[in-house]
TIFIRO-238171 format. One line per field, with one value per residue (C-alpha): x, y, z; residue number from 1; chain. Coordinates in steps of 0.001 Angstrom, whole numbers, padded with zeros to 6 digits, always signed. Example, Ala and Ser with C-alpha at 12.3 -4.5 7.8 and 13.67 -1.06 7.14 Angstrom:
2
X	+012300;+013670
Y	-004500;-001060
Z	+007800;+007140
pos	1;2
unit	A;A
END
This chain:
555
X	+041695;+040761;+037077;+037968;+039926;+037362;+034894;+036978;+037784;+033811;+033127;+035604;+034436;+030894;+032018;+033931;+030853;+028722;+031128;+031431;+027500;+027351;+029939;+028203;+024965;+026393;+027805;+024456;+022885;+025501;+024786;+021109;+021592;+023733;+020787;+018925;+021697;+020025;+016706;+018616;+017680;+015522;+014392;+012561;+009762;+011171;+010061;+010035;+011302;+011420;+012940;+011914;+012881;+009617;+008588;+012012;+012871;+016394;+016250;+013971;+014639;+012746;+014226;+013345;+010374;+006682;+005557;+007793;+005636;+006439;+009475;+008129;+010466;+009233;+009086;+007897;+004701;+003746;+000371;+000213;-002190;-001049;-003334;-003414;-001959;-005470;-006392;-004884;-006722;-009950;-009265;-008255;-011487;-013200;-011087;-012120;-015638;-015265;-013226;-016173;-018764;-020369;-019714;-018375;-015538;-017963;-021001;-022491;-021913;-025377;-026389;-025022;-025289;-028510;-028376;-025166;-026369;-026767;-023942;-024982;-022286;-021590;-019359;-018126;-016480;-013124;-013290;-013336;-010519;-008290;-009000;-010773;-014223;-013965;-015457;-014333;-012119;-013745;-011054;-011061;-014944;-014985;-012238;-014242;-017437;-015846;-014308;-010635;-007870;-008665;-012447;-014121;-014701;-017149;-017480;-021102;-019772;-017486;-020050;-022763;-020777;-019632;-023074;-024299;-022076;-023840;-020873;-017809;-014266;-014338;-015952;-015425;-012582;-011121;-008512;-006785;-006897;-006207;-009314;-010202;-013925;-013609;-012363;-014839;-017540;-015709;-016041;-019621;-020130;-018419;-020881;-024078;-022749;-022103;-024420;-021400;-019663;-016607;-014504;-015902;-015632;-012127;-011432;-013014;-011725;-008324;-006971;-007705;-006727;-003646;-002933;-002842;-004360;-003175;-004729;-008015;-010345;-011061;-014620;-014463;-011688;-012060;-011451;-008591;-005891;-003032;+000277;-000683;+002417;+001842;+001873;+004149;+005016;+008055;+007981;+010711;+010717;+010311;+007874;+004220;+001498;-000560;-003938;-006451;-010086;-011349;-013190;-013401;-012422;-011750;-009637;-007727;-008456;-006176;-004267;-001501;+002038;+005135;+004945;+001371;+002344;+005145;+002396;+000442;+003039;+003850;+000414;+001365;+003556;+001591;-001942;-003788;-006198;-007199;-006046;-003932;-006767;-007052;-003402;-003192;-006122;-004524;-001147;-001995;-003991;-006314;-005040;-007196;-010523;-012370;-010791;-008633;-004883;-002875;-003121;-000376;-002371;-005177;-006183;-004462;-001270;+001112;+002548;+005835;+009655;+012724;+016097;+014718;+012855;+009130;+007890;+004429;+004085;+001905;+002513;+000416;+000605;-001976;-000991;+002497;+002110;+004033;+004143;+005219;+004959;+007069;+007532;+009847;+007774;+010570;+013074;+010434;+011639;+009353;+010178;+007886;+008461;+006023;+006838;+005318;+007082;+005978;+009483;+010161;+010069;+009354;+009553;+013057;+014301;+012732;+014521;+017768;+017320;+016488;+019988;+021348;+019595;+019114;+022417;+023239;+019559;+019395;+019967;+023471;+023629;+020707;+021378;+020480;+018285;+020139;+017367;+017705;+015716;+013704;+011770;+013569;+010690;+011698;+010738;+007374;+009253;+011111;+008213;+006386;+009513;+009880;+006162;+005225;+005671;+009045;+009875;+012497;+012136;+009496;+007363;+008293;+006548;+007266;+004789;+005904;+003204;+003144;+000307;+000767;+004419;+004710;+006303;+004927;+005900;+003853;+004958;+002238;+002666;+002576;-000272;+000097;+002443;+005689;+007062;+009917;+012075;+014420;+017845;+019525;+019340;+017812;+018511;+015522;+015344;+012251;+011366;+012438;+013285;+016542;+016994;+017761;+017418;+018573;+016918;+018977;+017405;+017683;+020608;+021852;+018853;+018795;+015866;+015471;+017182;+016510;+019357;+018169;+020613;+019798;+022678;+025826;+024441;+023326;+021389;+019167;+015593;+013167;+009759;+006927;+004751;+001385;-001134;-003868;-006818;-009301;-009654;-010821;-013848;-016136;-015405;-016622;-019790;-021673;-021695;-023387;-022474;-025453;-023330;-021434;-024478;-022068;-021798;-018673;-017897;-015239;-014121;-011067;-009200;-006790;-004306;-005652;-008581;-010010;-012759;-014537;-015860;-018286;-017200;-015328;-012411;-010602;-008443;-006367;-006556;-004034;-004496;-002659;-004119;-007390;-010259;-007831;-006835;-004756;-005653;-003235;-004255;-004274;-008038;-008563;-005788;-007229;-010493;-011758;-014330;-017015;-018988;-022404;-023282;-023012;-019491;-020450;-019063;-021524;-019830;-016581;-015326;-012811;-010617;-008257;-005942;-008438;-011933;-012850;-015595;-016862;-019226;-020442;-023068;-022993;-026131
Y	+043741;+040390;+041036;+042141;+038941;+036693;+038414;+037752;+034173;+033586;+035316;+033050;+030261;+031061;+031839;+028180;+026505;+028106;+027519;+023725;+023341;+024772;+022249;+019430;+020624;+020925;+017432;+015921;+017766;+016406;+012737;+013397;+014641;+011650;+009356;+010942;+010630;+008271;+010653;+013559;+013263;+014913;+011719;+009945;+010217;+011645;+012863;+015704;+015053;+017202;+016551;+018675;+019231;+020427;+023215;+024004;+022616;+020939;+019359;+020127;+018931;+017895;+015542;+014223;+014928;+015620;+015222;+013334;+014504;+018296;+018180;+019567;+019314;+018083;+020699;+020988;+022520;+020002;+018390;+014385;+011798;+010581;+007420;+005931;+009005;+010403;+008242;+010487;+013135;+011291;+010168;+013469;+014755;+011985;+013130;+016760;+015760;+013411;+016423;+018753;+016096;+015901;+012092;+009348;+006919;+004214;+005204;+002377;+002801;+001948;+005296;+007267;+004353;+002711;+000816;-000994;-004819;-006146;-008547;-009547;-007519;-003811;-001933;+001086;+004082;+003145;-000288;+001619;+004092;+000924;-001542;-003952;-003889;-006932;-005558;-006663;-004427;-002183;-002841;-006594;-006362;-003947;-006023;-009147;-007602;-006745;-003220;-003125;-000695;+001419;+001815;+004877;+003991;+006358;+006925;+005269;+002203;+001404;+002141;+000349;-002891;-002248;-001945;-004998;-007490;-009947;-011280;-010033;-011226;-011629;-010574;-006761;-006180;-009521;-009142;-006338;-006270;-003067;-002247;+000801;+000171;+001388;+004745;+005219;+004564;+007282;+009812;+008995;+009618;+012981;+013943;+012821;+014070;+017572;+018077;+018899;+017020;+015338;+017610;+020720;+019844;+019084;+022181;+024345;+022621;+021578;+022532;+026377;+026893;+025529;+027345;+024024;+025945;+023201;+020147;+018820;+015499;+014862;+014935;+014689;+012672;+014652;+018116;+020173;+020198;+022885;+021623;+017947;+015287;+012497;+008946;+006415;+002557;+000933;-001741;-003450;-000874;+002255;+004270;+004449;+006351;+004817;+006602;+006812;+007143;+006855;+009492;+007304;+009255;+008861;+005756;+007714;+010608;+013241;+015479;+017688;+019013;+018507;+022170;+021676;+018455;+020382;+022547;+019337;+017823;+021116;+021153;+018591;+021134;+024187;+022844;+025375;+022678;+020671;+021029;+018996;+016461;+015838;+015268;+012864;+011139;+010339;+009792;+007254;+003973;+003067;-000620;-002482;-001996;-005185;-008494;-008568;-007890;-005098;-002204;-000616;+001244;+003989;+007261;+006803;+005933;+003010;+003478;+001276;+001887;+002097;+001239;+001697;+004982;+005423;+005858;+007147;+006717;+005810;+005323;+005648;+003557;+003891;+003532;+005293;+007574;+006792;+008691;+008739;+010576;+009449;+011180;+010576;+012436;+012088;+013632;+015857;+014873;+014537;+012996;+013684;+011854;+012045;+010504;+009614;+006293;+002764;+001541;+004126;+002708;+005777;+004108;+002730;+006028;+007687;+005163;+006006;+009599;+008808;+007031;+010298;+012953;+010791;+008801;+009628;+008979;+005227;+002364;+001137;-002214;-001636;-001806;+001067;+000280;-001443;-002344;-000713;+002482;+001161;-002214;-005022;-006386;-009079;-008419;-009965;-012565;-013761;-014014;-016125;-018389;-019391;-020057;-023818;-027093;-028319;-031933;-031950;-035554;-038388;-036870;-033297;-031214;-027428;-024958;-021499;-018866;-015040;-012758;-009222;-009291;-011012;-014504;-017289;-021054;-024007;-027592;-029961;-031792;-028554;-026269;-022452;-020800;-018721;-015623;-015879;-012935;-011581;-011527;-009869;-010129;-013706;-015012;-016075;-017160;-018619;-016839;-019250;-021845;-023441;-023036;-020482;-020759;-019079;-018825;-018930;-017939;-020342;-019895;-021547;-023838;-024805;-025027;-022532;-023988;-023321;-024133;-024867;-024571;-026523;-026380;-026791;-028800;-027034;-028922;-028058;-028692;-029200;-027614;-030260;-030411;-028680;-030416;-032329;-030262;-032984;-033971;-030410;-030291;-030802;-027388;-025725;-023983;-020782;-019402;-016272;-014313;-012551;-010199;-008928;-009193;-010842;-013865;-015941;-018529;-021022;-022746;-024573;-022243;-024033;-025130;-023063;-023002;-019511;-017474;-015177;-012004;-009424;-007729;-010842;-010038;-013376;-014419;-017752;-019869;-022742;-025849;-025681;-028447;-030687;-028280;-025414;-022881;-019903;-016904;-014568;-011262;-009974;-009711;-013312;-015181;-018362;-020059;-023283;-025325;-026724;-030115;-031190;-034459;-036186;-035067;-032832;-029400;-026932;-023611;-021859;-019543;-016793;-015685;-012866;-011110;-008628;-010061;-013632;-015884;-014474;-017335;-018042;-020784;-023012;-022608
Z	+030512;+032084;+031207;+027701;+027105;+028658;+026208;+023106;+024212;+024485;+021419;+019387;+021046;+019841;+016319;+016409;+017467;+015164;+012297;+013461;+013685;+010071;+008901;+010481;+008867;+005496;+005806;+006828;+003820;+001713;+002857;+002123;-001079;-002299;-001517;-004629;-007278;-009271;-009498;-010577;-014150;-016992;-018611;-015880;-013252;-009875;-006483;-003908;-000375;+003094;+006314;+009278;+012802;+014738;+011965;+010624;+007245;+007317;+003868;+001026;-002609;-006064;-008489;-011716;-014004;-013045;-016609;-019435;-022246;-021913;-019879;-016785;-013782;-010473;-007610;-004117;-005116;-007919;-007106;-006686;-005697;-002317;-002069;+001148;+003091;+002533;+005554;+008188;+007131;+007073;+010643;+011776;+010729;+012771;+015949;+015296;+015675;+018406;+020338;+019724;+020866;+017497;+017532;+019939;+018933;+020600;+018407;+016526;+013005;+012127;+013752;+010791;+008255;+009095;+005646;+006412;+007250;+010498;+011186;+014560;+016080;+016813;+014632;+016220;+014886;+016666;+014575;+011365;+012501;+013723;+010772;+013172;+011712;+009779;+006655;+003213;+001179;-001551;-004065;-003920;-004178;-006851;-009043;-008268;-009533;-012984;-012654;-013665;-013566;-016450;-015356;-013952;-010126;-008445;-004648;-005158;-006706;-003611;-001237;-003169;-002897;+000830;+001907;-000236;+001807;+004033;+006169;+007539;+007259;+011252;+014268;+014845;+017263;+017129;+014363;+012598;+008906;+006729;+005052;+002697;+003066;+006655;+005839;+002997;+005607;+007945;+005131;+004726;+008529;+008477;+005696;+007655;+011310;+009700;+006736;+004306;+001635;+002744;+000259;+001636;+005253;+005266;+003288;+005503;+008647;+007856;+004652;+004616;+008590;+007730;+004567;+002427;-000668;-003167;-001046;-001556;-002019;-005598;-006573;-010524;-012199;-014982;-013360;-014423;-011657;-012165;-011516;-011556;-011997;-014504;-012888;-014502;-014460;-016029;-018597;-020490;-023214;-021141;-019194;-019628;-017917;-015240;-015036;-012146;-013049;-009423;-007412;-004108;-001175;+002554;+002158;-000681;-003538;-001521;-003875;-002328;-002637;-000514;+000531;+002074;+003618;+005340;+006900;+008051;+009731;+011290;+012789;+015216;+017188;+016170;+016619;+014235;+013485;+016394;+020016;+022336;+022992;+019228;+018806;+021720;+020317;+016999;+018287;+021187;+020514;+023176;+023735;+021509;+020083;+021686;+022859;+020011;+019311;+020844;+018474;+016340;+013824;+014413;+012868;+009601;+011174;+011953;+015409;+015467;+016144;+014068;+015640;+019136;+018578;+018419;+014919;+013251;+009754;+006809;+002923;-000083;-003387;-006388;-010030;-010182;-007310;-004236;-000883;+002725;+005862;+008757;+012349;+014914;+017824;+020579;+018335;+016604;+013171;+010267;+006821;+003666;+000117;-002924;-005982;-009308;-010346;-009235;-008621;-005689;-002299;-000250;+003324;+002648;+001481;+004591;+006595;+005060;+005682;+009486;+009696;+008632;+010656;+014012;+013870;+017551;+018643;+017675;+020131;+019800;+018061;+015687;+011854;+009403;+006580;+003674;+001151;-002329;-002972;-005838;-005806;-007426;-009767;-012597;-016076;-017315;-019614;-017035;-014557;-017377;-018152;-014340;-013731;-013561;-011787;-010919;-009077;-006557;-005914;-006176;-003393;-003681;-006458;-006232;-008060;-008878;-009926;-010408;-009161;-010304;-010125;-006821;-007163;-005060;-004373;-003213;-002283;-003276;+000373;+002348;+003235;+002350;-000111;+000594;-001104;-003726;-003905;-006778;-005370;-008401;-012189;-012851;-009219;-006738;-003451;-001471;+001876;+004856;+002500;+001978;-001795;-004479;-008194;-011168;-014503;-017599;-021042;-024065;-026250;-029556;-029799;-026112;-023859;-020974;-017764;-014015;-011874;-008482;-005317;-002151;+000557;-001321;-004299;-007702;-010148;-013297;-012987;-015907;-015814;-016062;-018867;-018423;-016382;-018390;-018016;-019092;-015574;-014580;-016732;-013915;-012613;-015851;-016020;-014701;-011324;-009364;-006420;-004935;-002453;-005786;-008315;-010839;-012650;-013787;-016229;-015803;-019098;-020668;-023168;-024969;-022475;-019648;-017088;-017085;-015327;-017606;-016055;-017177;-020420;-021077;-018866;-018878;-015804;-015582;-012585;-012114;-009943;-006749;-004695;-004809;-005579;-004860;-007733;-007597;-009483;-011508;-009961;-006318;-006208;-007256;-005558;-003795;-005256;-003331;-004818;-002739;-003035;-002292;-000552;-004058;-004368;-007232;-007507;-006252;-006125;-005012;-002493;-002870;-000311;-000761;+001690;+002793;+001354;+002355;+001992;-001387;-002222;-005869;-006455;-009442;-011637
pos	1;2;3;4;5;6;7;8;9;10;11;12;13;14;15;16;17;18;19;20;21;22;23;24;25;26;27;28;29;30;31;32;33;34;35;36;37;38;39;40;41;42;43;44;45;46;47;48;49;50;51;52;53;54;55;56;57;58;59;60;61;62;63;64;65;66;67;68;69;70;71;72;73;74;75;76;77;78;79;80;81;82;83;84;85;86;87;88;89;90;91;92;93;94;95;96;97;98;99;100;101;102;103;104;105;106;107;108;109;110;111;112;113;114;115;116;117;118;119;120;121;122;123;124;125;126;127;128;129;130;131;132;133;134;135;136;137;138;139;140;141;142;143;144;145;146;147;148;149;150;151;152;153;154;155;156;157;158;159;160;161;162;163;164;165;166;167;168;169;170;171;172;173;174;175;176;177;178;179;180;181;182;183;184;185;186;187;188;189;190;191;192;193;194;195;196;197;198;199;200;201;202;203;204;205;206;207;208;209;210;211;212;213;214;215;216;217;218;219;220;221;222;223;224;225;226;227;228;229;230;231;232;233;234;235;236;237;238;239;240;241;242;243;244;245;246;247;248;249;250;251;252;253;254;255;256;257;258;259;260;261;262;263;264;265;266;267;268;269;270;271;272;273;274;275;276;277;278;279;280;281;282;283;284;285;286;287;288;289;290;291;292;293;294;295;296;297;298;299;300;301;302;303;304;305;306;307;308;309;310;311;312;313;314;315;316;317;318;319;320;321;322;323;324;325;326;327;328;329;330;331;332;333;334;335;336;337;338;339;340;341;342;343;344;345;346;347;348;349;350;351;352;353;354;355;356;357;358;359;360;361;362;363;364;365;366;367;368;369;370;371;372;373;374;375;376;377;378;379;380;381;382;383;384;385;386;387;388;389;390;391;392;393;394;395;396;397;398;399;400;401;402;403;404;405;406;407;408;409;410;411;412;413;414;415;416;417;418;419;420;421;422;423;424;425;426;427;428;429;430;431;432;433;434;435;436;437;438;439;440;441;442;443;444;445;446;447;448;449;450;451;452;453;454;455;456;457;458;459;460;461;462;463;464;465;466;467;468;469;470;471;472;473;474;475;476;477;478;479;480;481;482;483;484;485;486;487;488;489;490;491;492;493;494;495;496;497;498;499;500;501;502;503;504;505;506;507;508;509;510;511;512;513;514;515;516;517;518;519;520;521;522;523;524;525;526;527;528;529;530;531;532;533;534;535;536;537;538;539;540;541;542;543;544;545;546;547;548;549;550;551;552;553;554;555
unit	A;A;A;A;A;A;A;A;A;A;A;A;A;A;A;A;A;A;A;A;A;A;A;A;A;A;A;A;A;A;A;A;A;A;A;A;A;A;A;A;A;A;A;A;A;A;A;A;A;A;A;A;A;A;A;A;A;A;A;A;A;A;A;A;A;A;A;A;A;A;A;A;A;A;A;A;A;A;A;A;A;A;A;A;A;A;A;A;A;A;A;A;A;A;A;A;A;A;A;A;A;A;A;A;A;A;A;A;A;A;A;A;A;A;A;A;A;A;A;A;A;A;A;A;A;A;A;A;A;A;A;A;A;A;A;A;A;A;A;A;A;A;A;A;A;A;A;A;A;A;A;A;A;A;A;A;A;A;A;A;A;A;A;A;A;A;A;A;A;A;A;A;A;A;A;A;A;A;A;A;A;A;A;A;A;A;A;A;A;A;A;A;A;A;A;A;A;A;A;A;A;A;A;A;A;A;A;A;A;A;A;A;A;A;A;A;A;A;A;A;A;A;A;A;A;A;A;A;A;A;A;A;A;A;A;A;A;A;A;A;A;A;A;A;A;A;A;A;A;A;A;A;A;A;A;A;A;A;A;A;A;A;A;A;A;A;A;A;A;A;A;A;A;A;A;A;A;A;A;A;A;A;A;A;A;A;A;A;A;A;A;A;A;A;A;A;A;A;A;A;A;A;A;A;A;A;A;A;A;A;A;A;A;A;A;A;A;A;A;A;A;A;A;A;A;A;A;A;A;A;A;A;A;A;A;A;A;A;A;A;A;A;A;A;A;A;A;A;A;A;A;A;A;A;A;A;A;A;A;A;A;A;A;A;A;A;A;A;A;A;A;A;A;A;A;A;A;A;A;A;A;A;A;A;A;A;A;A;A;A;A;A;A;A;A;A;A;A;A;A;A;A;A;A;A;A;A;A;A;A;A;A;A;A;A;A;A;A;A;A;A;A;A;A;A;A;A;A;A;A;A;A;A;A;A;A;A;A;A;A;A;A;A;A;A;A;A;A;A;A;A;A;A;A;A;A;A;A;A;A;A;A;A;A;A;A;A;A;A;A;A;A;A;A;A;A;A;A;A;A;A;A;A;A;A;A;A;A;A;A;A;A;A;A;A;A;A;A;A;A;A;A;A;A;A;A;A;A;A;A;A;A;A;A;A;A;A;A;A;A;A;A;A;A;A;A;A;A;A;A;A;A;A;A;A;A;A;A;A;A;A;A;A;A;A;A;A;A;A;A;A;A;A;A;A
END
């Protein structure tokens, strides 16, 4: 009788424990699902998401539409371009080849790509993998050379410009600077080391072994892709398509599904593709790649932490496609997100999911993610209205300008610009600056007003009249860049200074300081004129975030 009583007590205790666990699991799932309420709609783009514990799927949902024209809903087997998530597959290919002795991470890149210019310093495969090679980014180069977002960009176009550069951004191994060019070269190294095309090699050695049957590197932008989601941007009047005409690969170009990405992250524990040494290689960085900074990025993944826990992650952004893979290796938790809408902020959503699923694992006193799930972009009409010069005092002149929806400020008496963020509605704030301002649109015949708040004081500031451009005629003329094989013309158009690129693409530049101008696009941000011994304008240099020292000579 005692044994029977003990058995029933144990049985009911087990049943209670199972029931409680099921309730806890249901509660967590309900919290996770609540994050996506705004995406549960049939009139807008969407996303697919999955959360895994080791190889077990804890949460998998799809929301919104894959195609708005035909009313096709998003599914976990919907194909999407995952942009820079491609890099971890390219790097994994390198790790596989390094593991079997086909290549070595210490190999000089010139061993496989002898046509790459000799910069006077060794560039190793490890430099490419860790973004420490100093190469100029291919997309800065392409856009500066005259390509645009609607143009067809082939892999050959990108490689030709990369191999044409005569200078580096910095000495290899001395700095970290995210660079797409390095990963395009890594894909080329895979081809030359194996004798196979990069798309075919990755299919044979990664995708097919893992059963990722809907995953591939694009070879022809015109090819038919069954189940492909359309990519969308948002305007003030609604959604519009955002089409990619690119076949560059290595740095990007991967098309896949959330179902296939589940198989990919599961491979870190299953090791179907690659062995223990390969997994260790891609998850543990080798200190640094020279005498430069301690590395926090390698093999297509950033290795950081969130709320005291190790986090290995990467995201992807191209046109309207957004993607993210984040792994908490100590908890064996993975989060996958893929969507087709530019305002989607996948990393932030992933961190909110982590707050739910790893609540008990995070360090005490750390704060959960509170940023919005969608990026807070101001309408273009507001951006244009706030751009201009404002005088704070006799000696304090503020210039506010916009580059591809990113708003910047610069005081005339200070070096360097600072970010300006949209707080909400038409309210803005300067990063690390003690001021905020609000834009008020004109009403009943009144002019637009800018209300600046500094400390506890608020006052309206009028925008200064446009700068007299007659003083800038010395900058006009024709210029040529040998490394880009492109000519520019700088001229005055009505009340603007413009750069005229090939095919008459016109880019407005605005004076920021003496001989210093700011462009209106990310690929032409800082333009600094140089003078000869007679103080005459002799040329200019473009310095972007990922491509520096692009020199144009005045003809």
